N, C-alpha and C positions, 0 to 999 in steps of 0.2 A: 850590689849582690855579686858574690864570686861563686862560680860553678866549676867543679872538676868532674870530668867524665871518665868512666872506666869501661874499657872494651877490650877486644882481642884483635889480633892481626889475621883475621880469617880471610882466606883467598876468594870467597864468594860473598856477594850481597852487601857487605858492610861499607864498602867504599861509597857507593851512590847514596846509601842510607845516611851515612855520616855527613855527606855534603848537604843533603836536604835538611838534616837536623840543624846543622850549624847555620844554614840560611834562615831557618825558622827562629832560631834563638836570637838572631839579630833584631827581631821585632820586639824583644823583651828587654827590660832594664836590668840586664845581667852582664857580667864579664866572664867569658870562658877563660879560666886560668890555664887550662891545658887538658890534654887527653892522655890517660895512662893506657898504653897499648901492650897488652899481655900476650903471651904465646897461646895459640889456639890448641896446642897439643895437650890432651887430657891424659894420654897414656905415657909410658916411660920414654918413648921415642917416637919419631915420625913413622918409622917402620911399623911399630905396634899400632899406631893410630890408623895407618892405611890398611893394615891387616884386618882390624876390626871393621872398617868400612867395607872392605872387600867381602867379608863374611856376611855382612848385612845387605849389601846392594846386589851381590851376584855379579858375574863377569860383565854382562852387557852394560848395566847401569854404573858399575864401577868405572868402566872405560869411558862412559859419557861424562862422569864426574871429573875424571882426570883431564879429559879434553877441555871442559869448562875452566878448570883451574889453570891449565897451561895457557889457554887463550887469555885469561884475565891477567896473568903475570906478564905475558909478552906485551899486551896492550898497555898495562900500567907503566912498564919500563920504556917502551918505544913510542907509544902514541902513534902507531902506524895508521894506514888507511883502513885497517880492520877495526880500529877503535871507533865504534858507533856512538859511544857515550864518553864523557870526559873523566869519569871517576871510577877507575877499575880497582882501586885499592884505598885503604885507609890513609896511606901516605899521600896519595893524590889529593884527597879531600883536605887533609891538614895543610898541605902546601897552598892549595887554592884559597883557603880562608886565613892563611898566615897564623895558624893555631899551633902552638908548640906541643911536641910530644914529650910527655913526662916519663922519664926512664926509672921505673921502679919494678923490681922483679916480684915483689910481694906486697900486696895492699894491706897486709896485716903487720908489716914490719914496723919497727920503731922509727925508721927513717921516714916512711910514708906518713905515719901518724904525726910525727913532728912537723912534716911539711903542711899537713892540713891545719895544724894549730898555728904555725908561723904565718901562713898565708891568710889565716882567718877565713877559711872557706865556709860559705853559707849553705851551699847545696852540693851534694854528691849524687851523680846520676850513673846508674849501671845499665849498660846495654850489652848483653851477651858476655858479661864478665865471667871468665872461666874459673874464678876463685870464689870460695865461700867467704864472705866478709864477716869478720868477728864483731861481736856486740861492742867491744871497746872501740873499734874503728868507726862503727856506725854512730857512736855517741859523740863524735868530735864535731862534725859539721853543725853550724849554729841553727840552721833553719830546717833542713830536711835531707833525707837520703831516699832517693827514688829509684825504682827499678822498672825497666821495660820488659814485659813478659808476654809471649805469644800464646798464652793459654787463658781459657775462660775461668779465672779464679773464682771460687776456691778449688775447683777441679783442675786437673792437669798441672799440678806443681811439678817442679823438677825439669829434667832435660827432655828435649825433643817433643814439646807439646803438640806441634803440628803433625808430626809423624803419628803419634798415638791417636790423635783425633781422627785421622784418616783410617788407621787400622781398626779403630773401634766403630767405624761407620757413622760418625757424627755428621749432622747436616750443616753445622756451622762451627766456627772457631771464634775465640775471643782474643782481643788485645787488651791487656790490663796494665795500667800504670799505677803502681802502688807504693806506699811508704814501706821502707824495708824494716824488718825485724830480725831477731837472732835466728829464727827458724827460716828455712828456705822458702822463698815466695810467700812469706807471711806478711801481715801488716795491712792496714786499711787501704782500700782501693780508691784512688781519686777519679780516674777516668777508665771506662771500659766500653769497648765497641765490639759488636759481633760482625762476622763476615760469613756469608753463605758459601758453602762448598759445592762447586759444580760437580756433577757426577763424573765428568771426564777430566777433572783437574788433577794434575800431577803434583807431587810434593814441591817440586821446583816452582811451578806456577803459583802454588799457594804461598810460598815464601815471598815471591815477587808481589803478590797482592797485599799481603800484610805489611811488607816494607814500604809500600806506596802510601799507606795511611798513617804509619807509626809516628813520623816526625811531628805532624800537626797535633796528634794526641799528646805527645810528650810536652810540646809547647803549651797546650791547654792545661795540663797538670801543673806545670811550673807556674803558670799564671795564677792558678788557684792558690798555690802556696804563697806566692808573693802578695796576693790580696787577702791572705788569711781567711780564705773561704773554708768554712768548717764542714762542708758537705763531703761525705765519704760513703762508700759502699762497703758493707761488712764482708770481711774475708774470713768466714767461719772455719775454724780448724776442724770441727767435727764433721763438716761437709766436704772436706778436702780429699783429694786423691794425689798420690805421688808416683812419678815414673822415673826410672833411671834410663841409661842408654840402652836402646833395643839390642837384643841378642840375635844370634844367627837364626834361631828358631822363629823369632819375630819377623825377621827378614823373609823367611820362607813363607810364612803366613801372608805377609804383605803382598808378595808376588803371586801366590796361589789365588788370592782374592781379586786378581786383575788390577791391582793398584800399581801406579807408576811413580818412579822417582823423577823422570824427565819426560 
């Protein structure tokens, strides 16, 4: 079985997560053909992306975010004494596992679709992929297209599900591994696990907790697919909710309620 993974070159969280996932996948009878690493910039430019984050986070937490990013990038490049963990970037993890980076700018391009066909890819796995994948692309892998989502589907479809769960005062969040469909975060759920939210937990701490259990859940979902396990959790569209990227007003509400990013 051949697997291709889609992700982004995000400066936080994904390096260690990808390392743990690639380690988990070695326990399964699959071959990782490679990882498509896309740009994490949703806006027109890096400046526009940082501006949106500044409006959302406020001065203090924006400065803390930049500090985390700078430290991660320095440690990923130099592996100095400050590097308390080995995988600070996606590139670190790929190098450690001798996994090739697949260079495609668009996962809906003819070039990428031809690659999936030519390599006879069985499973496509999306983890924080910043692009909406077309129905035509999803139809190519022979066995399954799976997505890792940190929302308790069918609620909290869309972007930043952990942020919205905290803002809405939820007592728990969900991690969902589901089959992908044309609509965003739609498709039957293979595996879902809930994580309790501590009253003092920051958004950063919540990310770390979910990332700690995500790789094993993904491996469990892939194993179900390989074994043709028909068990699924219904992902009802009529029960769903969708959220986009939070606005500056959402950021003000977040801070006014005593919630923390770090």
